[in-house]
C-alpha positions in Angstrom: 0.3 0.2 -0.1 1.4 3.3 -0.5 3.0 5.5 1.6 2.2 8.6 -0.4 0.6 10.1 -3.3 1.8 13.0 -5.7 -1.1 14.2 -7.6 0.5 15.8 -11.2 -2.3 17.3 -13.7 -0.9 18.0 -17.4 -1.8 18.5 -21.1 -0.3 18.2 -24.0 0.0 22.1 -25.4 0.0 20.7 -29.2 -3.6 19.1 -29.8 -2.3 17.9 -32.9 0.7 16.0 -31.1 -1.1 14.3 -28.5 -0.8 10.8 -29.9 2.8 11.2 -30.0 2.9 12.7 -26.6 1.0 9.5 -24.9 3.1 7.5 -26.3 5.9 9.1 -24.8 4.6 9.2 -21.5 3.3 5.5 -21.6 6.5 3.5 -23.3 9.1 6.4 -21.9 8.3 8.2 -18.7 6.2 5.5 -16.7 9.1 3.7 -17.1 12.2 6.3 -16.5 10.4 7.0 -13.3 9.2 3.1 -11.8 13.0 3.4 -12.4 12.9 5.9 -9.9 13.9 4.2 -5.4 10.6 5.4 -3.8 8.1 5.5 -6.5 5.9 2.1 -6.6 3.5 2.6 -9.3 1.3 5.4 -11.8 -1.7 5.9 -12.8 -2.9 8.0 -15.3 -6.7 9.8 -16.3 -8.1 11.0 -19.1 -10.6 13.6 -18.1 -13.7 12.7 -20.4 -14.6 14.5 -23.4 -17.8 16.9 -22.8 -16.8 17.2 -18.8 -16.3 20.7 -18.1 -13.0 21.2 -16.7 -13.5 24.6 -14.8 -10.4 26.9 -15.5 -7.9 24.2 -15.7 -7.2 23.2 -18.7 -5.5 19.9 -17.7 -7.0 17.2 -19.6 -4.7 14.5 -17.4 -4.4 13.3 -14.1 -1.7 11.3 -12.9 -1.1 9.7 -9.5 2.4 8.6 -8.7 2.3 6.6 -5.7 5.5 6.4 -3.3 6.3 4.0 -0.6 7.4 4.5 3.1 11.3 5.1 2.0 10.8 7.7 0.0 11.4 11.2 0.9 12.5 14.9 -1.6 15.4 13.0 -3.0 13.0 11.2 -4.8 11.8 14.2 -6.8 15.7 15.1 -7.9 16.9 11.5 -8.9 17.8 11.1 -12.2 15.8 7.3 -13.6 18.6 4.6 -13.1 19.9 6.2 -9.8 20.0 5.8 -6.4 18.2 8.4 -4.2 20.5 7.1 -1.3 23.8 7.9 -3.8 23.3 11.4 -3.9 
């Protein structure tokens, strides 16, 4: 069970490149993030079409699950590096 959750809202700023953005996010970003010690899961959601978004233009919500060993260093650790080695 996660000990913490980082909530991130994003959007693709170039609508014509959304498929490319999603492919990068799913095939590059998520695997890289999951290599960082302390991050144990990522779940991503997309706002359904026709749902009013209010003033926030973000259409994607990502939940990054953090385990008990996660610390501030998780957010400053390059993929493939150990958070404790810095």
